[in-house]
C-alpha positions as CSV (number, residue, x, y, z in Angstrom):
1,M,-52.0,33.0,21.7
2,A,-50.2,34.7,18.7
3,I,-47.5,36.2,21.0
4,G,-46.9,32.8,22.6
5,R,-46.4,31.2,19.2
6,M,-43.9,33.8,18.2
7,L,-41.9,33.7,21.4
8,L,-41.9,29.9,21.7
9,R,-40.8,29.2,18.1
10,G,-38.2,26.5,18.1
11,H,-39.3,25.2,21.6
12,P,-41.9,22.6,20.8
13,R,-42.3,21.4,24.4
14,L,-42.8,24.8,25.8
15,R,-45.2,25.7,23.0
16,L,-47.3,22.6,23.8
17,I,-47.4,23.6,27.5
18,G,-48.3,27.2,26.5
19,H,-51.2,26.0,24.3
20,I,-52.5,23.7,27.0
21,I,-52.5,26.5,29.6
22,F,-54.2,28.9,27.1
23,F,-56.8,26.2,26.2
24,I,-57.6,25.4,29.9
25,A,-57.9,29.1,30.7
26,I,-60.3,30.0,27.8
27,T,-62.3,26.8,28.6
28,A,-62.7,27.9,32.2
29,L,-63.6,31.4,31.2
30,L,-66.3,30.2,28.8
31,L,-67.8,27.7,31.2
32,L,-67.8,30.3,34.1
33,H,-70.0,32.5,31.9
34,G,-72.3,29.6,31.0
35,I,-71.1,29.3,27.5
36,E,-70.6,25.7,26.1
37,P,-68.4,26.0,23.0
38,Y,-69.2,22.5,21.9
39,T,-72.9,23.1,21.6
40,P,-74.9,25.5,19.3
41,D,-75.9,28.7,20.9
42,A,-79.7,29.2,20.3
43,S,-80.3,31.9,22.8
44,A,-81.9,35.1,21.5
45,E,-79.6,37.6,23.0
46,D,-78.4,41.0,21.6
47,I,-76.3,40.9,18.5
48,S,-73.1,42.2,20.2
49,R,-73.1,39.4,22.7
50,R,-73.7,36.8,20.0
51,I,-70.8,38.1,18.0
52,L,-68.6,38.1,21.1
53,V,-69.6,34.5,22.0
54,G,-69.1,33.4,18.4
55,V,-65.5,34.9,18.4
56,A,-64.8,33.2,21.7
57,K,-66.0,29.8,20.5
58,T,-64.0,30.2,17.3
59,I,-60.9,30.9,19.4
60,W,-61.7,28.0,21.6
61,W,-61.8,25.6,18.7
62,I,-58.6,27.0,17.2
63,G,-56.9,26.7,20.6
64,G,-58.0,23.0,20.9
65,A,-56.7,22.4,17.3
66,L,-53.3,24.0,18.3
67,V,-53.0,21.7,21.3
68,L,-53.5,18.7,19.1
69,V,-51.2,20.0,16.4
70,S,-48.4,20.7,18.9
71,A,-48.8,17.2,20.4
72,V,-48.6,15.7,16.9
73,R,-45.5,17.7,16.0
74,L,-43.8,16.6,19.2
75,F,-44.8,13.0,19.6
76,L,-45.7,11.7,16.2
77,V,-42.1,11.3,14.9
78,S,-40.2,8.6,13.1
79,E,-36.5,8.7,13.8
80,R,-35.7,5.9,11.4
81,N,-37.6,7.5,8.5
82,P,-37.9,11.2,9.3
83,H,-39.3,12.1,5.9
84,E,-42.2,9.7,6.2
85,G,-42.8,10.9,9.8
86,R,-43.0,14.5,8.5
87,L,-45.5,13.6,5.8
88,L,-47.7,11.7,8.3
89,Q,-47.6,14.7,10.6
90,D,-48.8,17.0,7.7
91,L,-51.7,14.6,6.9
92,V,-52.8,14.4,10.6
93,V,-52.4,18.2,11.1
94,G,-54.5,18.8,7.9
95,A,-57.2,16.5,9.3
96,I,-57.2,18.4,12.6
97,Y,-57.6,21.8,11.0
98,L,-60.3,20.5,8.7
99,G,-62.2,19.1,11.7
100,A,-61.8,22.4,13.6
101,C,-63.1,24.4,10.6
102,L,-66.2,22.1,10.3
103,S,-66.8,22.4,14.1
104,V,-66.7,26.2,13.9
105,V,-69.2,26.0,11.0
106,A,-71.5,23.7,13.0
107,Y,-71.3,25.2,16.5
108,V,-70.7,28.9,15.8
109,F,-72.6,29.6,12.6
110,H,-75.2,26.8,13.2
111,V,-74.9,25.5,9.6
112,P,-75.6,21.7,9.2
113,V,-72.3,20.1,8.3
114,G,-74.0,17.3,6.4
115,T,-75.9,19.7,4.1
116,L,-72.7,21.8,3.6
117,I,-70.8,18.7,2.6
118,A,-73.5,17.6,0.2
119,T,-73.7,21.1,-1.3
120,S,-70.0,21.4,-1.7
121,G,-69.8,18.0,-3.5
122,V,-70.8,19.7,-6.7
123,F,-68.1,22.3,-6.4
124,A,-65.6,19.6,-5.4
125,I,-66.4,17.7,-8.7
126,I,-66.0,20.9,-10.8
127,L,-62.7,21.8,-9.0
128,G,-61.5,18.2,-9.3
129,L,-62.0,18.2,-13.0
130,A,-60.3,21.5,-13.4
131,L,-57.3,20.5,-11.3
132,Q,-57.2,16.9,-12.4
133,S,-53.5,16.9,-13.5
134,T,-52.4,18.8,-10.3
135,L,-54.4,16.5,-8.0
136,N,-53.0,13.5,-9.8
137,D,-49.5,14.7,-9.1
138,V,-50.4,15.5,-5.4
139,F,-51.9,12.1,-4.7
140,S,-49.1,10.3,-6.6
141,G,-46.7,12.3,-4.4
142,I,-48.5,11.1,-1.3
143,A,-48.2,7.5,-2.5
144,L,-44.5,7.9,-3.5
145,N,-43.7,9.5,-0.1
146,L,-45.5,6.7,1.8
147,G,-44.1,3.9,-0.3
148,R,-40.6,5.4,-0.4
149,P,-39.2,3.6,-3.5
150,Y,-36.4,6.2,-3.2
151,S,-35.2,8.9,-0.8
152,I,-33.1,12.1,-1.0
153,G,-29.6,11.3,-2.2
154,N,-30.5,8.1,-4.1
155,W,-29.5,7.6,-7.7
156,I,-32.4,6.3,-9.8
157,V,-32.9,5.4,-13.4
158,L,-36.3,5.4,-15.2
159,D,-37.4,3.2,-18.0
160,D,-37.3,6.1,-20.4
161,G,-33.5,6.6,-19.8
162,S,-33.8,9.5,-17.4
163,Q,-31.5,9.2,-14.4
164,G,-30.0,11.2,-11.7
165,R,-29.6,11.7,-7.9
166,V,-32.7,12.7,-6.1
167,V,-32.2,16.2,-4.6
168,E,-35.8,17.1,-3.7
169,T,-39.2,15.5,-3.6
170,N,-42.4,17.4,-2.8
171,W,-46.2,17.1,-3.4
172,R,-45.9,18.1,-7.0
173,A,-42.7,16.7,-8.5
174,T,-39.4,15.1,-7.9
175,H,-36.1,16.8,-8.8
176,L,-33.1,14.9,-10.1
177,L,-29.6,16.1,-10.6
178,N,-28.2,14.1,-13.6
179,G,-24.6,13.3,-14.5
180,T,-24.2,16.5,-16.5
181,N,-25.2,18.6,-13.5
182,D,-28.6,19.5,-15.0
183,L,-31.8,19.6,-13.0
184,V,-34.5,17.2,-14.2
185,I,-38.0,17.8,-12.9
186,I,-40.4,14.8,-13.2
187,P,-44.1,15.1,-12.2
188,N,-45.0,12.6,-9.5
189,S,-47.9,11.2,-11.6
190,A,-45.4,10.2,-14.4
191,L,-42.9,8.9,-11.8
192,A,-45.6,6.8,-10.1
193,K,-46.3,5.0,-13.3
194,A,-42.7,4.5,-14.5
195,R,-40.5,1.5,-13.8
196,L,-37.4,2.7,-12.0
197,V,-34.2,1.2,-10.7
198,N,-32.7,2.5,-7.5
199,F,-28.9,2.2,-7.6
200,S,-28.6,3.4,-4.0
201,D,-30.9,0.9,-2.2
202,P,-30.5,-1.3,-0.2
203,D,-27.0,0.2,0.0
204,E,-24.8,2.6,-1.9
205,T,-22.6,-0.1,-3.5
206,H,-23.0,-0.6,-7.2
207,G,-22.1,-3.6,-9.4
208,I,-20.1,-3.2,-12.6
209,S,-19.5,-5.8,-15.3
210,V,-16.7,-5.9,-17.9
211,M,-16.7,-8.3,-20.9
212,V,-13.3,-9.3,-22.3
213,R,-12.5,-11.4,-25.4
214,I,-9.1,-13.1,-25.4
215,E,-7.5,-15.4,-27.9
216,P,-7.4,-19.0,-26.5
217,V,-3.6,-19.4,-26.7
218,K,-3.7,-20.9,-23.2
219,S,-6.1,-23.0,-21.2
220,P,-9.3,-21.4,-20.0
221,A,-8.2,-22.0,-16.4
222,A,-4.9,-20.0,-17.0
223,I,-6.8,-17.2,-18.6
224,E,-9.3,-17.1,-15.8
225,E,-6.5,-16.9,-13.2
226,T,-5.0,-13.9,-15.1
227,M,-8.4,-12.2,-14.9
228,R,-8.5,-12.9,-11.2
229,L,-5.2,-11.1,-10.9
230,V,-6.8,-8.2,-12.7
231,L,-9.5,-7.9,-10.1
232,L,-7.0,-8.5,-7.3
233,S,-4.8,-5.6,-8.4
234,S,-7.6,-3.1,-8.7
235,N,-7.5,-0.2,-6.3
236,S,-11.0,1.1,-7.1
237,I,-13.3,-1.9,-6.4
238,L,-14.6,-3.4,-3.1
239,R,-13.0,-6.5,-1.7
240,V,-16.3,-7.5,0.0
241,P,-18.3,-9.0,-1.6
242,A,-15.6,-10.7,-3.5
243,P,-15.3,-10.0,-7.2
244,S,-16.0,-12.9,-9.6
245,V,-14.8,-14.1,-13.0
246,S,-17.1,-16.1,-15.2
247,I,-16.4,-17.7,-18.6
248,K,-19.3,-17.1,-21.0
249,S,-18.2,-18.8,-24.2
250,L,-15.3,-20.4,-26.0
251,D,-14.6,-21.1,-29.7
252,G,-11.6,-21.2,-32.0
253,A,-11.4,-17.4,-32.2
254,A,-11.9,-16.2,-28.6
255,L,-12.7,-17.0,-25.0
256,E,-15.3,-14.6,-23.8
257,I,-15.0,-13.9,-20.1
258,E,-17.0,-11.6,-17.7
259,L,-15.5,-9.7,-14.8
260,F,-18.0,-8.6,-12.1
261,C,-17.2,-6.5,-9.1
262,R,-18.7,-3.7,-6.9
263,V,-17.7,-0.2,-6.2
264,K,-18.5,2.0,-3.2
265,D,-20.7,4.4,-5.1
266,I,-22.2,4.6,-8.6
267,S,-20.1,7.8,-9.2
268,L,-17.0,5.6,-9.0
269,G,-18.3,3.2,-11.7
270,A,-16.7,4.9,-14.7
271,A,-13.3,5.3,-13.1
272,A,-13.3,1.6,-11.9
273,T,-14.3,0.4,-15.3
274,N,-11.5,2.4,-16.9
275,E,-9.0,1.0,-14.4
276,I,-10.1,-2.6,-15.0
277,Y,-9.7,-2.2,-18.8
278,D,-6.2,-0.8,-18.2
279,L,-5.3,-3.7,-15.9
280,V,-6.7,-6.3,-18.4
281,F,-4.4,-4.9,-21.0
282,R,-1.3,-4.9,-18.7
283,H,-1.9,-8.3,-17.2
284,C,-2.7,-9.9,-20.6
285,K,0.5,-8.3,-22.0
286,A,2.5,-9.6,-19.1
287,A,1.1,-13.1,-19.4
288,G,1.3,-13.3,-23.2
289,L,-2.4,-13.3,-23.8
290,P,-3.5,-11.5,-27.0
291,L,-6.9,-9.8,-27.0
292,A,-9.3,-11.2,-29.6
293,G,-11.0,-9.2,-32.3
294,P,-14.7,-8.5,-32.4
295,K,-17.2,-11.2,-33.2
296,T,-17.8,-9.8,-36.7
297,T,-14.1,-10.3,-37.6
298,A,-13.5,-13.4,-39.7
299,S,-12.0,-16.3,-37.8
300,L,-8.3,-16.9,-38.5
301,D,-6.9,-20.2,-39.4
302,A,-6.8,-22.6,-36.4
303,A,-3.0,-22.7,-36.4
304,E,-2.7,-18.9,-36.7
305,A,-5.2,-18.4,-34.0
306,L,-3.2,-20.4,-31.4
307,Q,0.0,-18.5,-32.3
308,P,0.5,-15.3,-30.2
309,P,1.7,-12.1,-32.0
310,A,5.4,-11.5,-32.3
311,S,5.3,-8.8,-29.7
312,L,4.0,-11.4,-27.2
313,Q,6.4,-14.2,-28.1
314,H,8.8,-13.2,-25.3
315,P,6.7,-11.6,-22.6
316,E,9.4,-11.9,-20.0
317,T,12.1,-9.7,-21.6
318,A,13.1,-6.6,-19.8
319,W,12.9,-4.6,-23.0
320,H,9.2,-5.3,-23.4
321,L,8.7,-4.2,-19.9
322,L,10.4,-0.8,-20.5
323,N,8.5,-0.4,-23.7
324,A,5.2,-0.7,-21.8
325,I,6.1,1.9,-19.1
326,Q,5.0,5.4,-19.9
327,I,7.8,7.2,-18.0
328,F,10.4,5.5,-20.2
329,A,8.6,6.3,-23.5
330,P,11.0,9.2,-24.3
331,L,14.0,6.9,-24.4
332,T,15.3,5.7,-27.8
333,E,15.4,2.0,-28.7
334,D,19.1,1.9,-28.0
335,E,18.7,3.5,-24.6
336,K,16.0,1.0,-23.7
337,E,18.2,-1.8,-24.9
338,A,21.1,-0.6,-22.8
339,L,19.0,-0.1,-19.7
340,A,17.3,-3.4,-20.1
341,A,20.6,-5.2,-20.4
342,N,21.6,-4.1,-16.9
343,M,18.2,-4.7,-15.1
344,T,18.1,-7.5,-12.6
345,R,15.3,-10.0,-12.5
346,K,13.9,-11.0,-9.1
347,T,11.1,-13.3,-8.1
348,Y,9.1,-13.5,-4.9
349,P,6.6,-16.1,-3.7
350,K,3.1,-15.3,-2.5
351,D,3.0,-13.4,0.9
352,A,6.7,-12.7,0.7
353,V,7.7,-9.3,2.2
354,I,9.7,-7.4,-0.5
355,A,10.4,-4.3,1.6
356,E,9.4,-3.4,5.2
357,Q,7.8,-0.2,6.3
358,K,10.3,2.7,6.9
359,S,13.0,0.9,5.0
360,K,14.9,2.8,2.3
361,L,15.2,1.2,-1.2
362,A,18.2,2.0,-3.3
363,S,16.7,0.7,-6.5
364,L,13.6,1.3,-8.6
365,M,11.5,-1.9,-8.6
366,V,9.3,-2.5,-11.7
367,V,6.5,-5.1,-11.5
368,R,6.8,-7.5,-14.5
369,S,4.0,-9.9,-13.5
370,G,1.8,-10.6,-10.4
371,V,0.3,-8.2,-7.9
372,V,2.1,-6.3,-5.2
373,G,0.3,-4.7,-2.2
374,I,1.5,-1.8,0.0
375,S,0.0,-1.5,3.4
376,R,0.9,0.6,6.4
377,W,0.5,0.0,10.2
378,E,-1.0,3.1,11.6
379,N,-2.3,3.4,15.2
380,G,-2.5,-0.3,15.7
381,K,-4.4,-1.1,12.5
382,E,-3.3,-2.0,8.9
383,I,-4.3,0.4,6.2
384,E,-3.9,-0.7,2.5
385,L,-2.4,2.2,0.5
386,R,-2.5,0.7,-3.0
387,R,-1.9,-2.3,-5.2
388,L,0.6,-2.5,-8.0
389,S,0.2,-4.3,-11.3
390,P,2.5,-5.1,-14.2
391,G,4.1,-1.9,-15.4
392,D,3.9,-0.2,-12.0
393,C,7.0,0.6,-10.0
394,F,7.9,1.4,-6.4
395,G,10.9,2.5,-4.5
396,E,11.1,5.8,-6.4
397,G,11.0,7.8,-3.1
398,G,14.1,6.0,-1.8
399,V,16.0,6.3,-5.1
400,L,15.1,9.9,-5.8
401,M,14.8,11.4,-2.3
402,G,16.3,9.0,0.1
403,A,12.8,8.6,1.7
404,E,11.5,5.7,3.6
405,E,8.9,3.3,2.3
406,P,5.4,4.4,3.5
407,G,4.4,0.8,4.3
408,N,5.2,-2.9,4.0
409,V,5.6,-4.0,0.4
410,R,4.2,-7.6,0.0
411,A,3.7,-10.0,-2.8
412,L,0.0,-10.9,-3.0
413,T,0.7,-13.5,-5.7
414,F,3.9,-14.9,-7.3
415,V,5.7,-11.8,-8.4
416,V,8.4,-11.1,-11.0
417,L,10.2,-7.8,-10.5
418,Y,13.0,-6.0,-12.4
419,E,15.4,-3.9,-10.5
420,I,16.9,-0.6,-11.8
421,T,19.7,0.7,-9.5
422,Q,20.2,4.3,-8.6
423,A,23.4,4.5,-10.7
424,Q,21.6,3.1,-13.8
425,L,18.8,5.5,-13.3
426,A,21.2,8.4,-12.8
427,G,22.9,7.6,-16.1
428,V,19.6,7.6,-18.0
429,M,18.5,10.9,-16.4
430,H,21.7,12.6,-17.3
431,D,21.0,11.7,-21.0
432,R,17.3,12.4,-20.6
433,P,16.8,15.2,-17.9
434,A,13.0,15.3,-18.8
435,L,12.8,11.9,-17.0
436,A,13.1,13.7,-13.7
437,D,9.9,15.5,-14.3
438,D,8.0,12.3,-15.1
439,L,9.3,10.6,-12.0
440,A,8.5,13.7,-9.9
441,L,5.0,13.6,-11.2
442,L,4.7,9.9,-10.3
443,L,6.1,10.5,-6.8
444,S,3.7,13.5,-6.3
445,R,0.7,11.4,-7.2
446,R,1.7,8.7,-4.8
447,M,2.1,11.2,-2.0
448,E,-1.3,12.7,-2.7
449,T,-2.9,9.3,-2.6
450,E,-1.2,8.5,0.7
451,R,-2.4,11.8,2.2
452,H,-6.0,10.8,1.7
453,L,-5.5,7.4,3.5
454,I,-3.2,8.2,6.3
455,D,-2.1,11.2,8.4
456,R,1.6,11.6,7.7
457,E,3.8,14.5,8.8
458,E,7.1,13.6,7.4
459,S,9.0,16.5,6.0
460,M,9.3,14.9,2.6
461,L,5.5,15.1,2.2
462,A,5.3,18.7,3.3
463,S,6.4,19.8,-0.2
464,G,4.8,17.1,-2.4
465,H,4.1,19.2,-5.5
466,A,5.6,17.9,-8.7
467,P,7.6,21.1,-9.6
468,S,9.3,21.3,-6.3
469,L,10.1,17.6,-6.3
470,A,11.5,17.8,-9.8
471,A,13.7,20.7,-8.7
472,R,15.0,18.6,-5.8
473,I,15.6,15.6,-8.0
474,R,17.5,17.7,-10.5
475,H,19.6,19.1,-7.7
476,L,20.4,15.7,-6.2
477,F,21.4,14.1,-9.5
478,Q,23.1,17.3,-10.7
479,L,20.9,17.7,-13.7
480,Y,21.6,21.2,-15.1
């Protein structure tokens, strides 16, 4: 029996067959010699035979238990909930072994099981009092594993503020890995009494909410539409279910508005929130909407409150656009004025195609207002690469490297763009060679994003590191 268990490890069906054959064989052997293993042996025979018969009966009961255990391990499974199935198997197997032990006591040693149970009750009480805390954790673990309020991989938050991703749950405790990569071990008894929130159930998506206060210089409907553009231009949130915008309050000092959306996983919540705040700032600046101060700030005079700051008096000027773009920050005021004077303003209606896939743009296009989407047709399906907001630019690959556009560039809303030609950009880079490094970094990040979304093998992407791209840009524009 022992050799069979070792040889058939990892083969549950063969092991069950082996246990059945062994059980049938030992049953036939005992019955042929007139030994009934399921009845007490009261015969007054010599001591050696009684010992041999007792050992044979014990092996028979163990063999029967092994047959049942092998059958339970093989057939009592739960493919939908494997953890619950394993726990149920352990409980049934424990009951089988306990029954086998009591049967050996009753039919081999001739001890009345009822008397034994009654006698052991006193010891059970003493042992239960001594192990009260441990048993509380064990039974709480059974309840948690059967109820399944969480499972391995779920992110949970307790009412005391403890939170983390479940990495292990056993009879004694549950192990959480928190955001600082520390292991938090919580006893099952404490966890069973706590109120918890499961961020990963019924699915992995997680909702985030952002509150924004904007001075009411425009109608609430216009401000709401701007906030919808913020959510439309985000690259981190889910499109389904659709994000929502809700106006919470309005007074003379501010309009308070809530932006709600979902992300694919709770780990993306912080990055998505940061992106939304950045987009709120950019879209508000593009639309001439000043952000309101905190509620504790004293309210301004009504006439002053409805008057936007001087920096937002003319939101459509090209100079303000250049001033808001990080890559043009090293330029002096005079250089920005000269570049802005030569920029060309272009407008596109909603759903208009600004540039087609594989086309080469000879100008750097900067988004002034609206949302631009870039999507690529790959293997018969459309893949969205990214969305652009006010202050973002595209066409840098064609201007700097002569590369093709990775996808169709489409206006998702009414869009205002400013065009910077290659000649204008070359003049600026000759005065400010460091601009080549910033543009190379921007181009490198775009390439890295596209690699994660599509499988591209163009030669331009083969060397997509910022230093190599900067060197090629300097060579093409003769920046020495």
